[in-house]
PAGU-904922 format. One record per residue: residue number from 1; x, y, z of N, C-alpha, C, O, CB in turn. Coordinates in steps of 0.02 Angstrom, whole numbers, always signed. Each point is the difference from the previous one (the first is absolute). Glycine has a CB too. Layout:
% PAGU-904922
<node nr="NUM" n_east="X" n_north="Y" n_up="Z" ca_east="X" ca_north="Y" ca_up="Z" c_east="X" c_north="Y" c_up="Z" o_east="X" o_north="Y" o_up="Z" cb_east="X" cb_north="Y" cb_up="Z"/>
...
END
This chain:
% PAGU-904922
<node nr="1" n_east="+4618" n_north="+4095" n_up="+4142" ca_east="+63" ca_north="+42" ca_up="+35" c_east="-9" c_north="+69" c_up="-9" o_east="-29" o_north="+21" o_up="-50" cb_east="+111" cb_north="-107" cb_up="+28"/>
<node nr="2" n_east="-57" n_north="+129" n_up="+70" ca_east="+3" ca_north="+67" ca_up="-3" c_east="+64" c_north="+19" c_up="+36" o_east="+33" o_north="-43" o_up="+29" cb_east="-159" cb_north="+55" cb_up="-36"/>
<node nr="3" n_east="+147" n_north="+60" n_up="+5" ca_east="+54" ca_north="+22" ca_up="+39" c_east="-18" c_north="+83" c_up="+17" o_east="-41" o_north="+37" o_up="-28" cb_east="+133" cb_north="-133" cb_up="-34"/>
<node nr="4" n_east="-56" n_north="+108" n_up="+107" ca_east="-5" ca_north="+69" ca_up="+31" c_east="+78" c_north="+24" c_up="+16" o_east="+41" o_north="-38" o_up="+26" cb_east="-169" cb_north="+11" cb_up="+30"/>
<node nr="5" n_east="+143" n_north="+92" n_up="-73" ca_east="+59" ca_north="+20" ca_up="+9" c_east="-10" c_north="+74" c_up="+43" o_east="-43" o_north="+39" o_up="-20" cb_east="+90" cb_north="-111" cb_up="-95"/>
<node nr="6" n_east="-9" n_north="+91" n_up="+171" ca_east="-20" ca_north="+57" ca_up="+29" c_east="+73" c_north="+23" c_up="+33" o_east="+47" o_north="-35" o_up="+16" cb_east="-186" cb_north="-1" cb_up="+3"/>
<node nr="7" n_east="+129" n_north="+113" n_up="-14" ca_east="+62" ca_north="+29" ca_up="+43" c_east="-34" c_north="+31" c_up="+54" o_east="-57" o_north="+24" o_up="-6" cb_east="+143" cb_north="+0" cb_up="-87"/>
<node nr="8" n_east="-48" n_north="-25" n_up="+155" ca_east="-30" ca_north="+27" ca_up="+55" c_east="+58" c_north="+29" c_up="+47" o_east="+53" o_north="-30" o_up="+0" cb_east="-155" cb_north="-52" cb_up="-13"/>
<node nr="9" n_east="+94" n_north="+133" n_up="+50" ca_east="+44" ca_north="+27" ca_up="+49" c_east="-11" c_north="-13" c_up="+68" o_east="-53" o_north="+19" o_up="+24" cb_east="+66" cb_north="+59" cb_up="-98"/>
<node nr="10" n_east="+25" n_north="-106" n_up="+107" ca_east="-13" ca_north="-3" ca_up="+72" c_east="+52" c_north="+30" c_up="+48" o_east="+60" o_north="-3" o_up="-10" cb_east="-121" cb_north="-95" cb_up="-20"/>
<node nr="11" n_east="+31" n_north="+127" n_up="+87" ca_east="+43" ca_north="+28" ca_up="+51" c_east="+2" c_north="-27" c_up="+65" o_east="-53" o_north="+0" o_up="+31" cb_east="+38" cb_north="+89" cb_up="-88"/>
<node nr="12" n_east="+60" n_north="-111" n_up="+83" ca_east="+12" ca_north="-36" ca_up="+63" c_east="+35" c_north="+48" c_up="+46" o_east="+53" o_north="+29" o_up="-9" cb_east="-46" cb_north="-142" cb_up="-46"/>
<node nr="13" n_east="-54" n_north="+115" n_up="+113" ca_east="+20" ca_north="+45" ca_up="+59" c_east="+50" c_north="-27" c_up="+26" o_east="+0" o_north="-61" o_up="+6" cb_east="-99" cb_north="+99" cb_up="+21"/>
<node nr="14" n_east="+159" n_north="+5" n_up="-2" ca_east="+59" ca_north="-24" ca_up="+39" c_east="+2" c_north="+45" c_up="+62" o_east="+13" o_north="+59" o_up="-7" cb_east="+55" cb_north="-98" cb_up="-99"/>
<node nr="15" n_east="-79" n_north="+16" n_up="+161" ca_east="-3" ca_north="+37" ca_up="+65" c_east="+69" c_north="+32" c_up="+16" o_east="+2" o_north="+49" o_up="+36" cb_east="-93" cb_north="-131" cb_up="+6"/>
<node nr="16" n_east="+147" n_north="+56" n_up="-67" ca_east="+72" ca_north="+19" ca_up="+7" c_east="+20" c_north="+53" c_up="-54" o_east="+51" o_north="+32" o_up="+14" cb_east="-24" cb_north="-149" cb_up="+32"/>
<node nr="17" n_east="-58" n_north="+132" n_up="-104" ca_east="+9" ca_north="+44" ca_up="-44" c_east="-46" c_north="+12" c_up="-58" o_east="-57" o_north="-23" o_up="-1" cb_east="+157" cb_north="-1" cb_up="+39"/>
<node nr="18" n_east="-77" n_north="+56" n_up="-79" ca_east="-53" ca_north="+11" ca_up="-52" c_east="-51" c_north="-58" c_up="-31" o_east="+27" o_north="-55" o_up="+2" cb_east="+59" cb_north="+139" cb_up="-25"/>
<node nr="19" n_east="-137" n_north="-86" n_up="+2" ca_east="-40" ca_north="-52" ca_up="-26" c_east="+42" c_north="-35" c_up="-65" o_east="+35" o_north="+35" o_up="-37" cb_east="-151" cb_north="+31" cb_up="+81"/>
<node nr="20" n_east="+110" n_north="-127" n_up="-52" ca_east="+22" ca_north="-31" ca_up="-63" c_east="-38" c_north="+9" c_up="-58" o_east="-60" o_north="+0" o_up="+9" cb_east="+104" cb_north="-74" cb_up="+57"/>
<node nr="21" n_east="-23" n_north="+83" n_up="-128" ca_east="-50" ca_north="-5" ca_up="-62" c_east="+21" c_north="-39" c_up="-42" o_east="+62" o_north="-4" o_up="+0" cb_east="-99" cb_north="+101" cb_up="+5"/>
<node nr="22" n_east="+5" n_north="-133" n_up="-50" ca_east="+12" ca_north="-49" ca_up="-48" c_east="-57" c_north="-7" c_up="-65" o_east="-61" o_north="+4" o_up="+8" cb_east="+122" cb_north="-62" cb_up="+97"/>
<node nr="23" n_east="-38" n_north="+50" n_up="-150" ca_east="-44" ca_north="-2" ca_up="-64" c_east="+8" c_north="-84" c_up="-13" o_east="+54" o_north="-29" o_up="-9" cb_east="-30" cb_north="+169" cb_up="-51"/>
<node nr="24" n_east="-78" n_north="-164" n_up="+61" ca_east="-7" ca_north="-69" ca_up="-22" c_east="-49" c_north="-21" c_up="-58" o_east="-57" o_north="+23" o_up="-2" cb_east="+89" cb_north="-37" cb_up="+117"/>
<node nr="25" n_east="-12" n_north="-24" n_up="-153" ca_east="-42" ca_north="-36" ca_up="-61" c_east="-19" c_north="-62" c_up="+22" o_east="+34" o_north="-33" o_up="+39" cb_east="+25" cb_north="+84" cb_up="-130"/>
<node nr="26" n_east="-115" n_north="-72" n_up="+66" ca_east="-22" ca_north="-63" ca_up="+16" c_east="-48" c_north="-23" c_up="-66" o_east="-29" o_north="+38" o_up="-39" cb_east="+38" cb_north="-13" cb_up="+178"/>
<node nr="27" n_east="-6" n_north="-91" n_up="-140" ca_east="-24" ca_north="-37" ca_up="-67" c_east="-35" c_north="-53" c_up="+30" o_east="+31" o_north="-35" o_up="+40" cb_east="+63" cb_north="+61" cb_up="-124"/>
<node nr="28" n_east="-163" n_north="-41" n_up="+69" ca_east="-42" ca_north="-63" ca_up="+15" c_east="-28" c_north="-30" c_up="-62" o_east="-21" o_north="+32" o_up="-48" cb_east="-10" cb_north="+14" cb_up="+158"/>
<node nr="29" n_east="+32" n_north="-111" n_up="-104" ca_east="-30" ca_north="-37" ca_up="-64" c_east="-58" c_north="-36" c_up="+44" o_east="+11" o_north="-32" o_up="+51" cb_east="+105" cb_north="+7" cb_up="-143"/>
<node nr="30" n_east="-177" n_north="+36" n_up="+64" ca_east="-63" ca_north="-23" ca_up="+12" c_east="-23" c_north="-65" c_up="-29" o_east="+15" o_north="-2" o_up="-60" cb_east="-33" cb_north="+115" cb_up="+70"/>
<node nr="31" n_east="-11" n_north="-165" n_up="+9" ca_east="-44" ca_north="-40" ca_up="-30" c_east="-60" c_north="+3" c_up="+16" o_east="-14" o_north="+12" o_up="+59" cb_east="+89" cb_north="-68" cb_up="-70"/>
<node nr="32" n_east="-125" n_north="+48" n_up="-33" ca_east="-69" ca_north="-5" ca_up="+12" c_east="-22" c_north="-72" c_up="+23" o_east="+22" o_north="-50" o_up="-29" cb_east="-36" cb_north="+143" cb_up="-56"/>
<node nr="33" n_east="-27" n_north="-97" n_up="+133" ca_east="-22" ca_north="-64" ca_up="+29" c_east="-69" c_north="-19" c_up="-32" o_east="-34" o_north="+34" o_up="-39" cb_east="+97" cb_north="-9" cb_up="+153"/>
<node nr="34" n_east="-76" n_north="-87" n_up="-89" ca_east="-59" ca_north="-28" ca_up="-38" c_east="-68" c_north="+38" c_up="+26" o_east="-51" o_north="+3" o_up="-35" cb_east="+114" cb_north="-126" cb_up="+23"/>
<node nr="35" n_east="-59" n_north="+145" n_up="+66" ca_east="-48" ca_north="+38" ca_up="+34" c_east="-4" c_north="+78" c_up="-28" o_east="-45" o_north="+38" o_up="+18" cb_east="+67" cb_north="-119" cb_up="+85"/>
<node nr="36" n_east="+19" n_north="+96" n_up="-139" ca_east="+8" ca_north="+73" ca_up="-42" c_east="+40" c_north="+49" c_up="+42" o_east="+11" o_north="+57" o_up="-20" cb_east="-127" cb_north="-67" cb_up="-39"/>
<node nr="37" n_east="+138" n_north="-13" n_up="+117" ca_east="+42" ca_north="+43" ca_up="+44" c_east="+72" c_north="-7" c_up="-40" o_east="+14" o_north="-43" o_up="-42" cb_east="-84" cb_north="+20" cb_up="+169"/>
<node nr="38" n_east="+116" n_north="+86" n_up="-100" ca_east="+65" ca_north="-8" ca_up="-19" c_east="+49" c_north="-5" c_up="+53" o_east="-9" o_north="+35" o_up="+51" cb_east="-23" cb_north="+19" cb_up="-146"/>
<node nr="39" n_east="+82" n_north="-89" n_up="+91" ca_east="+45" ca_north="-17" ca_up="+55" c_east="+65" c_north="+14" c_up="-36" o_east="+14" o_north="-13" o_up="-58" cb_east="-87" cb_north="-79" cb_up="+125"/>
<node nr="40" n_east="+114" n_north="+124" n_up="-17" ca_east="+80" ca_north="+10" ca_up="-18" c_east="+36" c_north="-59" c_up="+4" o_east="+2" o_north="-35" o_up="+50" cb_east="-1" cb_north="+141" cb_up="-6"/>
<node nr="41" n_east="+31" n_north="-121" n_up="-100" ca_east="+46" ca_north="-62" ca_up="-2" c_east="+81" c_north="+17" c_up="-7" o_east="+46" o_north="-42" o_up="+3" cb_east="-150" cb_north="-20" cb_up="-61"/>
<node nr="42" n_east="+110" n_north="+124" n_up="+50" ca_east="+84" ca_north="+27" ca_up="+5" c_east="-9" c_north="+70" c_up="+26" o_east="-44" o_north="+39" o_up="-20" cb_east="+100" cb_north="-104" cb_up="-89"/>
<node nr="43" n_east="-11" n_north="+80" n_up="+159" ca_east="+3" ca_north="+70" ca_up="+29" c_east="+72" c_north="+11" c_up="+10" o_east="+36" o_north="-27" o_up="+42" cb_east="-149" cb_north="+27" cb_up="+17"/>
<node nr="44" n_east="+129" n_north="+48" n_up="-109" ca_east="+79" ca_north="+28" ca_up="+1" c_east="+5" c_north="+72" c_up="+15" o_east="-41" o_north="+39" o_up="-24" cb_east="+74" cb_north="-120" cb_up="-63"/>
<node nr="45" n_east="+14" n_north="+101" n_up="+126" ca_east="+7" ca_north="+77" ca_up="+7" c_east="+79" c_north="+6" c_up="+14" o_east="+39" o_north="-44" o_up="+18" cb_east="-169" cb_north="+73" cb_up="+35"/>
<node nr="46" n_east="+143" n_north="+45" n_up="-69" ca_east="+77" ca_north="+9" ca_up="+11" c_east="+5" c_north="+74" c_up="+26" o_east="-46" o_north="+39" o_up="-10" cb_east="+88" cb_north="-125" cb_up="-90"/>
<node nr="47" n_east="+12" n_north="+106" n_up="+132" ca_east="+8" ca_north="+59" ca_up="+38" c_east="+44" c_north="+55" c_up="-49" o_east="+35" o_north="-18" o_up="-47" cb_east="-40" cb_north="-57" cb_up="+168"/>
<node nr="48" n_east="-3" n_north="+136" n_up="-103" ca_east="+61" ca_north="+39" ca_up="-36" c_east="+58" c_north="+12" c_up="+42" o_east="+53" o_north="+22" o_up="-24" cb_east="-131" cb_north="+35" cb_up="-43"/>
<node nr="49" n_east="+71" n_north="-68" n_up="+125" ca_east="+64" ca_north="+4" ca_up="+49" c_east="+58" c_north="-55" c_up="-14" o_east="-7" o_north="-60" o_up="-13" cb_east="-79" cb_north="+104" cb_up="+107"/>
<node nr="50" n_east="+135" n_north="-14" n_up="-88" ca_east="+65" ca_north="-44" ca_up="-6" c_east="+7" c_north="-45" c_up="+43" o_east="-21" o_north="+20" o_up="+54" cb_east="+71" cb_north="+56" cb_up="-92"/>
<node nr="51" n_east="-21" n_north="-151" n_up="+40" ca_east="+4" ca_north="-35" ca_up="+39" c_east="+59" c_north="+9" c_up="+52" o_east="+54" o_north="+18" o_up="-24" cb_east="-119" cb_north="-76" cb_up="-58"/>
<node nr="52" n_east="+62" n_north="+48" n_up="+150" ca_east="+42" ca_north="+28" ca_up="+41" c_east="+22" c_north="-66" c_up="+43" o_east="-25" o_north="-57" o_up="+0" cb_east="-31" cb_north="+185" cb_up="-2"/>
<node nr="53" n_east="+102" n_north="-107" n_up="+30" ca_east="+34" ca_north="-73" ca_up="+52" c_east="-33" c_north="+8" c_up="+62" o_east="+10" o_north="-40" o_up="+46" cb_east="+118" cb_north="+31" cb_up="-87"/>
END
């Protein structure tokens, strides 16, 4: 098993106003397969943006 943790910034174009920006964090758990390859078995992420209605 292995894991990766990363932080990234995304920008979403908005034709009706300024672009949206967010910082996201993601976590992946990897499992080594019998053939030597690695596959993701858990994928989680979260956003810094507040929850809106």
